[in-house]
C-alpha positions as CSV (number, residue, x, y, z in Angstrom):
1,M,167.7,128.3,-167.1
2,K,170.7,129.3,-165.5
3,Q,172.2,127.7,-162.2
4,E,173.4,130.6,-159.9
5,K,176.1,129.6,-157.0
6,A,174.0,129.0,-154.1
7,Q,174.3,131.8,-151.7
8,P,174.2,131.7,-147.5
9,I,171.1,132.7,-146.0
10,L,171.8,134.0,-142.3
11,G,175.0,132.1,-142.2
12,Y,173.4,128.7,-143.7
13,D,173.9,126.7,-146.8
14,I,170.2,125.9,-147.9
15,D,169.9,123.3,-150.3
16,K,167.8,123.9,-153.2
17,P,164.2,123.0,-153.3
18,R,163.1,119.3,-154.0
19,I,160.1,117.5,-153.6
20,T,160.0,115.4,-150.0
21,A,158.2,112.2,-149.1
22,A,154.9,114.3,-148.1
23,G,155.1,115.7,-151.6
24,W,155.8,112.5,-153.4
25,L,152.6,110.6,-150.8
26,L,150.1,113.8,-152.1
27,I,151.2,113.5,-155.5
28,L,150.0,109.7,-155.5
29,M,146.8,110.4,-153.7
30,Y,145.8,113.3,-155.9
31,L,146.8,111.4,-159.3
32,G,147.1,107.6,-158.2
33,V,144.1,107.2,-156.5
34,P,141.3,109.0,-158.8
35,A,143.6,106.8,-161.6
36,M,142.8,103.6,-160.1
37,L,138.9,104.5,-159.3
38,I,138.1,105.7,-162.8
39,G,139.4,102.4,-164.2
40,G,138.3,100.2,-161.9
41,L,134.3,102.2,-162.8
42,I,135.1,101.5,-166.3
43,D,136.3,97.6,-165.8
44,F,133.1,97.4,-164.1
45,L,130.9,98.9,-166.6
46,I,132.6,96.8,-169.6
47,Q,131.9,93.4,-167.5
48,L,128.4,94.6,-167.1
49,A,128.3,95.6,-170.7
50,T,129.6,92.0,-172.2
51,G,129.9,89.9,-169.3
52,R,133.9,89.4,-169.6
53,C,136.0,90.8,-166.8
54,L,139.0,92.9,-167.6
55,G,139.7,94.2,-164.1
56,V,143.0,93.0,-162.6
57,W,140.8,90.9,-159.9
58,C,140.0,88.7,-162.5
59,L,143.5,87.1,-162.3
60,F,142.6,86.0,-159.2
């Protein structure tokens, strides 16, 4: 991709698009939380099947 020099829009210099704090929070909510829930469910099922605790909560 060729980088072009920023052009003023209606007299204002606008920065290039970037991910905001709200964007990072949405990424965490949509990707992180389901991954943690699926991992916890897998750990729980292994504990039921084998009797061995593999989850993070076993450290406490």
